[in-house]
N, C-alpha and C positions, 0 to 999 in steps of 0.2 A: 504494500500500500504506500502510495506517495503522499506525503503530507506537506502542504505548502502553507507557511505562516505568512499570510498576506498583511498582518498587522505590523510586522517588523520592517517598516520603511525607515529611511534615514531620519526623517523628522521624528518618528516615534522613538527611534533609538536615542536620539538626542534628548528627548523629553524624559525617557527612562533614566538616562545618566544624570540629568538635572535633578529629578526627584530623588535618585539615590544619593546625590551629593547633599541635598537639603536634609535628608533623613539621617545622614551619617557624617555631617561635616565636622562635628567635634572630634570624632575618631579619626577622620581623614587628616585633619590639621595636626592631631597628636602624632600620627605616623610620620607626617612630613617634618614636624619639629624634631622628632626622635632621629630621623634619618639625617637631618641637617646637623644635629649635635654630634652624631656618630661619625659623620664624614668630615667634620671641620674641627671639633674641639676635643672630644674624648670618645673613647671606645672601650669595650671590654672584650677580652680574649681568653680563650680556654687553653690551659696547659695540658697537653695530652701525654707527654713523655717525661722521662726521668733525667733528661740532660742538664736541667738547671737545679737539681737537688744539690744541697739541702735548702736553698733559699726559696725556690719555687718547686712545688710538688705536684704530682698528677692530680687532676681534679680542681686545681686552683683556677678561679676566674680573676684575672688581673685587670687593673685600670690602666689604660694606655692614654697618656697625655699627648695629644696630637699637636699641641701648640708649644711643646717644649723646645722644638728646634726650628719650626717653620710656620708661617701663615699659609693656610691652604685655601684653595678655591672650593667653596661649598658644593656638596654633592659629588664632585669629581675627585676631591682629595688631592689635587695637584698642588705642588708647592708654588707659591707666588714669590716669596723672598724669605731668606733665612733669618732667624732670630738669634739662635745660638748653635753651636756645633756640639755634637756628642763628645764626651770626655772619657778618658780611660777609667774603667770601673763602672760606668753607667750600664744599666740593664735597658735594652731597647728592643722594640719590635721592628722587623724589617721584612720586606718582600724578597723572596729568593725563588725565582722561576715560577711565580704565581702562588707560592706557598708562604704563609706568614710564619716566620721563625721568631723566637725570643731567645736572645743570648746576651752575654756581657761584652762590652767593648774592651778588648785587650790592648789594642794599639790604634793610633790615629795617623792621618797622613804624614809621611815623613819619618815616622818611627822606624827603627830597625828592630826586627823580631828574630829570635832564634830559640829553638827548643833544645835543651840539653838535659838528658835523663829525666824527661817529663816535667822539667821546670822551665819557666819562661824567663828569657833575658830580653829586656826592652832597653834599647839604646845602650847596649853593652852591660847593663846592670841586671843581676838576677833579682827577680821579685821575691821579697822576703816571705818565707813560709814558717809559721809558728804552730806547732802541734797543739791541738785543742780537743775537747771532748764535746759530744752532742748527744742528747737523749735519743734523737732519731736514729742514731747509730747504735747506742747501747741497747735500745729496746728492739733492735732489728726491725724497724719500721720502713726501711727503704726497700724498693723493689729489688728482687734478687738477693736479699739478705740471707736467704736460706742456701744460696749457692756460692756467694762470694763474701769475702771479708772487706770491710770498709774502714778507712781512717779519715779523720778530718784535720784540716789545717786552716789557719787564718792567713790569708794572703793580703799583702798591701801593694796597691798599684799607685805609683807616685804620679799623680796628676799635679797641676800647679799647687804650690804649698798649701794654699787655703782650702784645697779640695781633695787632699789625699784620702783615698778610700780603702778601707779594710773590710773584708768579707770572708765568709767561710767557703771553702771548697772541699771536695772529697775525692779520694782515690780508691779504686777497687783493686784488690789483690786476689790471688788464687784464680786468675782468669785462665781459661783453656788456651792452648797454643794457637788455635785458629783465630782467636780474638787478638791475642798478643801480637801475632804476625801482621795484623792489619792496622795496628796503632802507630801513630806518628809520635814517637817519644824523643826523637832527635831530628834536627833539621839544619840545613845550612842557614846562614844569616841572610835575610832579605829585607828590603825597604818597602814599606806600605806606600803604594802609589798615591799621587795627588788625587783628592776627591774620593778616596776609598778608606774603608775601616776593616780592621781585623777582629772577628767575633769569636768568642770562646764560650763553651758550656762550663758550668761550675762542677759537674761530674766529669772530671778531667779525662779519664780514659774510657768513658762510655758516652761520648757526645759527638754528634756529627756537626762540625763547625768549620771555621775558615781554614783549619789545617787540612781539610779534605775538599771543600768546594771553593776555596779562595776568598779574597776580600770582597766587601760589599760596597757598592756605590752609595755615595751620600744621599742621592735622591731616592734611593730605595728604603731609607730608614723612615718608618711611619711615626714613631714617637717614643717617649721614655716610659719606663715602668718602675714605680717605686712603692706600689701598694697592692695588696691582695684584697679583693672584694669579699670573697668567700671561697670555701672549698666544698664543692657539691657532694663529694664522697663522704666527707665528715658530717655534713648536714643530714645526708640520707641515713648514715649509721646512727646519728643522734635521734632522728625521728623514729626509726625502726628499732632502736635499742639493740642493734646487732653488735655494737662495739662501744666500749666505754671511751668517751672523749673527754680528756681533762680540760683542754683549752681549744676552743674553736678558732679557726683562722678566719676572723671577721674583721674587715677594715684594718688589716695588719700591715704596718709599714715594713718594707724590706730594707735590711741593713740600716736601721735608724742611726 
């Protein structure tokens, strides 16, 4: 049977759209405002992997400040002009071949970088590492804790004197040979090109970062991250009482 809807003329379609707008204009403007805010000012992104442990963990939703480095064109998210440049030690979100990554800035344009025995040397100086302890390691709360051993260190990345940043990083041991053979634990010295940045994960030998995919162009950096909104896995465990949670990750500052 062939059914022809003779009522759906161009004029009727326009009238339907107008009625739909008037019936739902509050919601429509809310969506437009939300999209404007997310494309221009702030966004929130999900952390799916373990590469930024222990500072960001799986299930975290983080706040991305899109005005930290650039003024952007609304809706398109294109940079109009820069405000600030990322500094060593900053955690940033960036586009890498269409995928959004979250990593820490290890080196900025003009820096020399070399990896020696899994330690970073920036501009000829080894970044200080001080052994520390963390509950997330002692309580075996990290992914793969049942398979590998982890140790924590506090690393200091020497940005300009007033902005020297210290943060915790972790190293996995007892890794199988097939993983060890794929890791970059030593490298020749090289210079970060103009307009590019070297990104690193805080889980040093379980992170896919600039050691493997190279440096990232400045215009690919979306914004800075310094706060966790919430962790959905923790909230779910809290609601369902599947696991005791001593302290929820709610509006938590990273590396205060």
